[in-house]
C-alpha positions in Angstrom: -31.0 24.3 -35.9 -28.1 22.5 -34.2 -29.0 19.3 -32.4 -26.9 18.2 -29.5 -27.5 14.6 -28.3 -26.7 14.1 -24.6 -26.7 10.4 -23.8 -26.9 9.7 -20.1 -23.8 8.2 -18.5 -24.0 4.8 -16.7 -23.6 6.7 -13.4 -26.6 8.9 -14.1 -28.7 5.9 -15.1 -27.6 4.0 -12.0 -28.6 7.0 -9.8 -32.0 7.1 -11.4 -32.5 3.4 -11.0 -31.6 3.4 -7.4 -33.7 6.4 -6.7 -36.6 4.7 -8.4 -36.1 1.5 -6.4 -36.1 3.4 -3.0 -36.5 7.1 -2.7 -35.7 7.2 1.0 -32.4 5.3 0.9 -29.0 7.0 0.5 -27.1 5.0 -2.1 -24.1 7.4 -2.3 -21.6 4.8 -1.1 -23.0 2.1 -3.4 -22.9 4.4 -6.4 -19.3 5.4 -5.6 -18.3 1.7 -5.4 -20.0 0.9 -8.7 -17.9 3.6 -10.3 -14.9 1.3 -10.2 -16.9 -1.3 -12.3 -18.0 1.4 -14.7 -14.4 2.5 -15.2 -13.3 -1.2 -15.7 -16.0 -1.4 -18.5 -14.3 1.6 -20.2 -11.0 -0.3 -20.5 -12.3 -3.8 -21.3 -12.6 -4.3 -25.0 -15.4 -6.8 -24.6 -17.5 -4.2 -22.9 -17.5 -1.7 -25.7 -20.7 -3.1 -27.2 -22.7 -2.7 -24.0 -25.2 0.2 -23.7 -24.8 2.7 -20.9 -27.8 1.2 -19.2 -26.4 -2.3 -19.3 -23.1 -1.0 -17.9 -25.0 0.7 -15.1 -27.1 -2.3 -14.2 -24.2 -4.8 -14.8 -21.9 -2.8 -12.6 -24.5 -2.7 -9.8 -25.3 -6.4 -10.1 -21.6 -7.3 -10.0 -21.1 -5.3 -6.8 -24.3 -6.7 -5.2 -23.0 -10.2 -6.0 -19.6 -9.5 -4.6 -21.2 -8.2 -1.4 -23.7 -11.0 -1.3 -26.8 -8.8 -1.4 -28.7 -11.4 -3.3 -32.2 -10.3 -2.1 -31.6 -6.7 -3.3 -30.3 -7.9 -6.7 -33.4 -10.1 -7.1 -35.8 -7.3 -6.0 -34.0 -5.0 -8.5 -34.5 -7.5 -11.4 -38.1 -8.0 -10.4 -38.7 -4.2 -10.3 -37.3 -3.8 -13.8 -39.5 -6.6 -15.2 -42.6 -5.6 -13.4 -42.4 -1.9 -14.3 -41.2 -2.6 -17.8 -38.1 -0.4 -17.4 -36.0 -0.1 -20.5 -33.1 -2.4 -19.6 -31.7 -5.2 -21.6 -31.4 -7.8 -18.8 -29.5 -10.3 -20.9 -26.9 -7.7 -21.9 -26.6 -6.5 -18.3 -26.1 -10.0 -17.1 -23.3 -10.4 -19.7 -21.7 -7.2 -18.4 -22.0 -8.5 -14.8 -20.3 -11.8 -15.7 -17.5 -9.9 -17.6 -16.9 -7.6 -14.6 -16.9 -10.6 -12.2 -14.4 -12.4 -14.4 -12.2 -9.3 -14.5 -12.7 -8.1 -11.0 -9.0 -8.5 -10.2 -8.2 -5.6 -12.5 -10.2 -3.1 -10.4 -9.1 -4.5 -7.1 -6.8 -2.0 -5.4 -5.3 -4.7 -3.2 -4.5 -7.0 -6.2 -0.9 -7.9 -6.7 1.0 -5.5 -8.9 2.1 -6.6 -12.3 5.4 -8.4 -12.4 7.5 -10.3 -14.9 6.6 -13.7 -13.3 2.9 -13.2 -13.7 2.3 -14.1 -17.3 -1.5 -13.3 -17.2 -0.9 -9.9 -15.8 1.6 -9.1 -18.6 -0.9 -10.2 -21.2 -3.5 -7.9 -19.7 -1.0 -5.1 -19.5 -0.1 -5.6 -23.1 -3.7 -5.5 -24.1 -4.4 -2.4 -22.1 -1.3 -0.7 -23.4 -2.7 -0.7 -27.0 -6.2 0.2 -25.9 -7.1 3.7 -27.1 -9.0 4.6 -23.9 -6.1 3.8 -21.6 -3.1 6.1 -20.9 0.0 4.8 -19.2 1.6 8.1 -18.5 3.3 7.7 -15.1 6.2 9.3 -13.3 8.2 6.2 -13.7 9.1 5.0 -17.1 11.7 2.7 -18.7 15.2 4.0 -17.9 16.6 3.7 -21.4 15.2 3.2 -24.8 16.5 -0.4 -25.1 14.9 -1.6 -21.9 11.7 -3.5 -22.7 8.5 -2.8 -20.8 8.5 -6.3 -19.4 12.0 -5.7 -18.0 10.8 -2.3 -16.6 7.8 -4.0 -14.9 10.0 -6.6 -13.3 11.9 -3.9 -11.2 10.5 -2.2 -8.1 9.7 1.5 -8.6 
């Protein structure tokens, strides 16, 4: 007999949690916006130890904090505690804090990487060696001797 384990994704967990919190509300936009946080978790090394449920809840809590939906976030935490839902709140809070601290990486309006931004270059170098990230783009260094930092300093 061949067993095939199918672990729910953070997005599926998030959908279930929001459905459980309010069946009548359409959370499609909220779920879509949380997807950016979930993708950020996929590329942050520190997030690799979080369970899918913690990534789902942490992503939602980070988004709610960003939008200042404090009452909804508090109600959600209370719902989890009162119903005994299987979430590790401490881990989800760690994930939320990590996402808030790295929110500039998922912000589409953030400044592009450039040579003068030392922190951005460090993040780029970390991501470049991360196995889950691919930097295949149409633009690439012009010649083999050009460093990536020099490449990033030019407009493309």
